[in-house]
N, C-alpha and C positions, 0 to 999 in steps of 0.2 A: 339446437342440433337437428334433432329430429320435425323442426318444423322448418328450418333451411332446407332439407330434403325432401319432404313433402313437396316445396316449391321449386324442388328443379331436380322432379323424380327421373327425366328421360337423361340428366346432367350426370346422376347418379347410379343410374345405367351402365352407363358408358366407362367410369371409373372401376363400379364393380366387375364387367367384362374384364377391364382390362385387367386387374387383377387377380382373376379366375386365369387370365393367360397367362402374365407373368410364374404364377405359380407353377401350371399346367407343365411348361418350356423349365422349370427349373428341372421340377419332378423327373423330366422325361431324360433332361441333360445327366442330373448329379446324384439318383436314385437309377431309373431306367438305363443308365448310359448308352441314350440313343434307341435303343432296342424298339419302344412304342414313341411315336411321333408325341409331341407336344399337346398338338388338334385333336388327338385321340384323347388323351388323355382331360385334355381341356372336353369336350363332349359326356365323356363320365362324370364329369364332377356337374356338368348342366345338369342332367336325367339326375341325375340322385337330389341335385337344388328342388329340381321340380316335383318332387314328391313330397317337399316340405307345405305346397300351397296345397289351392283346393282345384277346379277345375282347368284355372287357366294356369295352375303353377303357383310359382312362387309368386308373381303380378299380382296374385290376389292378398298377398302380405304388403298392408298401406304403406310400408318404406320402400319396397319393391318393386310399386304400382307404374314405375318405368319402364320394368324388364316389358313389360303386356305391348308397348308401340318398339322399343327397340328387337321385339322377338316377332315383332310381329310379320306376315305374309311381305310387308313392301317392301322393306329393307331386308329381307331375306333373297326376295328377289332382283332386286339391285343387286345385292354381291352378286348372283350369280351369273347376270349379263356382263358385270364389271370385269368379273373373270373371263368369259369368252371375247370379251372385248378385244381381252392381253393378247392373242393370237393372229395370227396372219394368217389365211386359205390358203396363202401361198405358199407357204412354207411347210407343208403338210405334202407338199408336191411330192418332198425329195426322197419320203418314203418309200413313195411308187403306188404298183397297185396294192403293194403287198400292206401299206398304214391302211389304205381305206376300207379292206379287207376287214383288217381287225378291229378297226374301229365299228364296223359295222355286227360282225359275232360275236365280240367282245358286249355290245348293251344286248344282241339275242340272245346268246347264249345264260348270261347276268339272270334276265328280265326272268327266261322259262325256266332256269333252276329255281331262282326266290319262288315262282308260282308253284311249282312244284313241293317244294318245301312247305309253302305256304297250306297248299292243297293235303297233304299230307297230315297236314295239323290241322285240319277238320274246317279250315275256310271254306266258303266256296259263294259268296257273292264277288262279283265279278268288278267290282272297288277296290274290295278289302285285295281281292289276290293280285288285283295290279298296282298297286300302292306296295304291299310287302314287296311283288316282283321288281321297281322301280328300287325298292332300298336296298336292292342283294346287286343292284349297277352300284350307284352310290348314298351316301348318307346326305346326298344334296338332289338327288333326283328322286327319291322317296317321299320328303313331308311336299314337296314342288309338285307332282302328280297327286298325291293325295290330299291336298290345297283345293286342287284344279278340277278335282271328282268328287270334293265332299265327303270324304273319309272322316272315320270319329279320330277323337286326338291318341285314343289308345292304338290305333293300327298304322300311324303315322312316327308313332313312339317306336311299336315295334321296326317299322323300316328302317326308323334310324339305326336300332338297335344291330339290326344285321347288315347294316355300310358301315357302322363301326367295328362290327367281327371283323367284316372285309380288311378296311385299313391296317389292322393290326396285324392281321394272320399275312398279310401283302409284306408287309416292313417286317416284318421276322420273316420267313421264308424271302424273297427277292436273294439275301445273300449266299445263303444258303444255298439255294438253287443257278449261281448266275451260271456259272462255269458249264454246268451239265445242258444245259438251254442254250446256251452260246451270245448269252447276254453281254456283251463284250465291245457293242461300238453304237455310234449312232443310229444307224438303221437299226438296231436290233429293239433300242429303247424304245425307241418311236414306235414302233410294234406291240412290244411288251404295254407299253402306254395304255396304246388303244385298246389292248386285250380285258387289261384289268379296267383301267378308266378311272382308278380312287386316287385321288392327284396326292393326298394324304401320303399313303400306304406307298404309291410309284415316287414319289419326289425323294422320300424317307430312306425307300429300300434300296432307290440306286447313289443317294448319297454315301449309303453302308458299303456300297461294292462298288464304284465309281463316281466319284463328284462330278467327272466331265460328262457323265450320258444324264443328268438330271433335265436339262434344257428341252433334251427332245422327248426325254420322256414325259415329262409337266405338258409339255405340247399334245400331243395327242389326247393325254387323258384329260387336258380342256374341254378339248374337242368333245371327247364321250360323257363329259356330266352334258353339256349343250345339246348333245344329238338324242340324251337318254331324255330329256327332259322337252324335247319337242316329239318321241315317239312315243313313251311310256304312257302320259293320258289322252294320244291321239289316236296312233295304229296300234297300238299294243291292245288297251285298253277295249275297243271297236272290235277286234279279234274276239276276245275272252266273251265280250256283251253278247258275241254272237252266240258262245255256246252255252253259258249261265246266262 
């Protein structure tokens, strides 16, 4: 069996990730009762497994060598592009100017709050600050930005962790504060998704609030990810580089 896996490492990697996703969604549904999305549970498991290997995580173990390609930058960036391609730019107009402002403000505020946290923790390098700030946008924007700027794996892991915390908090808090912030129709869901941007957290939170709002929040959250991937490693990085 080990010899067979060695010859089909990439296929085995798909099988392993599929098994992790299945377990994660079962834990989310049956143990956590949907309060934390299955995607967030899967990321936690992934981060834990990464500590088992060496510099390249679990892929340093020969049996799991296929994870190096499956978890590489090419397939990661492909999934980001595929997600963004699923959204129709014309539909965002239904949110009007409020949706556009929410998108820009959401990315800007999240990024610079993340930078302030990184600064408070002692980071001073522009690449490190940008990567951690991007992670505060989402756990996808963080690693995309870090890879583009050449950040270390430790900093990229921190950016993923920050994005994961944001996802979990958004999931839990959304149904609790929905009535207080007027989150009850399509337009408010579009603005909400644009402000927070974490697709998994927004989707899970809106599903717990009102399943009918999910497509609208997910739409702007998808654009948020794309906008973050564009701005963080370019405009925002250049701004920070000018100061550091």
